[in-house]
N, C-alpha and C positions, 0 to 999 in steps of 0.2 A: 709496245707503245702504251698500253694501258697502265703498265707499271710506272713508266716515266711520268704520265699525267698524275698518277697518285702521288708520286714522290714530289713533283712540283707543287701540287696542292698542299701537301704536308709542310714543305719548306715555306710556302707563302703563309699558311696558317700560323706556323711557329714564329715567323717574322712579325706578323701582325700582333700576335699575342705578346711578344717581347716589347713592341712599341707601346701597346696599351699599358703594360706593366710599368714601363719607364715613365710614361706621361702620368699615370696614376700616382706613382711614387713621388715624382717631382711636385705634383699638385699637393699631395698630402704633406710633404716636407715644407714646402713654401707656406702653406696654411698654418702649420705648426709654428714655424719661425715667426710669422706675422702675428699670430695670437699671443705668443710668449714675449713679443717685443724684442727679440734678438735681432731680427731683420729690421733695421731702422732706415727709413728713407732719408736722403740728405735734407729734405725740407722739414723734417721733424725737429721741433725745438729741442735744444740740449742746454737748458738753463739749469744751472746748479745753484743750490741754496746752501749758505753757510751761516748758521747762527753764530754771531761773534760775542754777544753778551745777552743778558736777559732781555734787554730792550732794543738790541740792534742786530739786524740781519743783513747779509750781503747776498745779492742775486748776481750771477755772473754768466755771461756767454763768452765762450773762447773758441775761435776758429782760425784756421790758417788761410791766408790769402796771398796771392802773388802780385808783384808790382809789374810795371811796364818793362823792367829788365829781367823778368822771370825769376826774381828772388823772393823767397818765402818770408812772410811776416806773420807773427802771432797778433791777432786782434782780440783784445779782451775788453768787452763792454761790461761795466759793473755799476750797480747802484746799491747804496746803503740806505736802509730805512731804520730810523731811530724813533721809538715812540710813535709809530704811524706816519712819520714825516720823512720825505726823501731828503737826506742830508748830503749825499754825493751821487753824481751820475757822471762817470768818467769813461773815456776810451783810452786804453793803453796800447800803444803800438810797439812791438818788439821786433827789430830787425836782427839779422844774423851778425854777431859781433865780428868786427874786422872787415865786414863788407859795406856797412853803412854807418855814418856818423851823423846824427841829427843835429840840426841847428836849434839852439835854445837861447832865448824864447822866440819861437816862431809859431804863429797860429796854424792850425790844421784847416784846410779848405775842403768842404764837402759839397758835392754837386749832385743834383738829382733832376733828371728830365731837362726840359728846356727852360733855362733861366732861374732855376731854384738853387740858390747857393747860400751856404752857411759858413761861418767862421767859428771854430772852436778854439778858445784861448788855451795857450800852452800852460799847463799846471805842473810840469815836470820838476821845476826847481822849488816849487812850494811844498812838494811831498818829501818829508825827511827820509822816508824809506828808499827813495830814489837818488839820494845824494851821492852814494858811493857806487851806484850801479853803472854798468858800462854805458857808453855814449850812444848805443843803438836803441835806446828806449825813449819814448815820448808819451806823455800823459796829457789828455785834453779834456776840458770841461764840456760835457755834452747835455747839460740841463736845457739850455735854450734850443738846441737842435732837436732833442727828443720831444720837447713840448710841441713843436710844429711838424714833426715828421708823422705822416699819416697814410702813406701808401707804400706798396711793396715794390716799387720801381727800383731798378738797379741804381746804385750810387757810385760815385768816384771820390776817393780820398786823395788829397794832394798834400804830401808831407815834404817839408823843405829840409834838405841836407846841408851840412856845412859846405860853404863855397857857393851856395845859392841854387844848386841843382834840385829839381823837383821830381819826386817819384810819385807816380799814380798807381793806386790800388783800386781795382774794380771790385765792388761789393755786389754780388749777385742778389736777385730778388729773394731767394730763400733765406739769405743771411739778414736782409732787411726785415723780413717777416719775423725771424727769431728776435731781432732787436726790438721790434714793436711788441712782441710777446713779453719781453723782459720789461719794457716800459709799463705794461699792465700788471706786472707782479706787485703784490703788496703784502 
């Protein structure tokens, strides 16, 4: 009987020691990943900077969002600064080729909260780089929208497809936060 109690005590002690080591190792690895920046939370801004010329720099945020039909879209918000002035602030939406065909020209409708609505004018046909691109791309002027956007509340983008169908993309608060961080880049 005494041997059984000793064996149970030893097994319990080994189990607790293993749990302690597992928790310690997990905490150490998590801390190391956090300190080195390898572990990035989804709310952390991922703004990329591209110097285009001596006097012009592009800042870009690129994320994947899903529409109300569960199709993925790339959303690329970018701004160009030339000689300290914002010369471009655009949102490019890229749907999967063959699954969506955007109507052009058709403004993008953006909604946030109760009653806050913006319209971003369609600039797709004005961009010579997009002339030969597939029909699943739209580019919209965001300067007026970004000038008045000031809170992290979720947004809804409404993009018009050929035939008049409207697709809605939900923009979560962490994306809006990233867009506001992009707005403040200079």
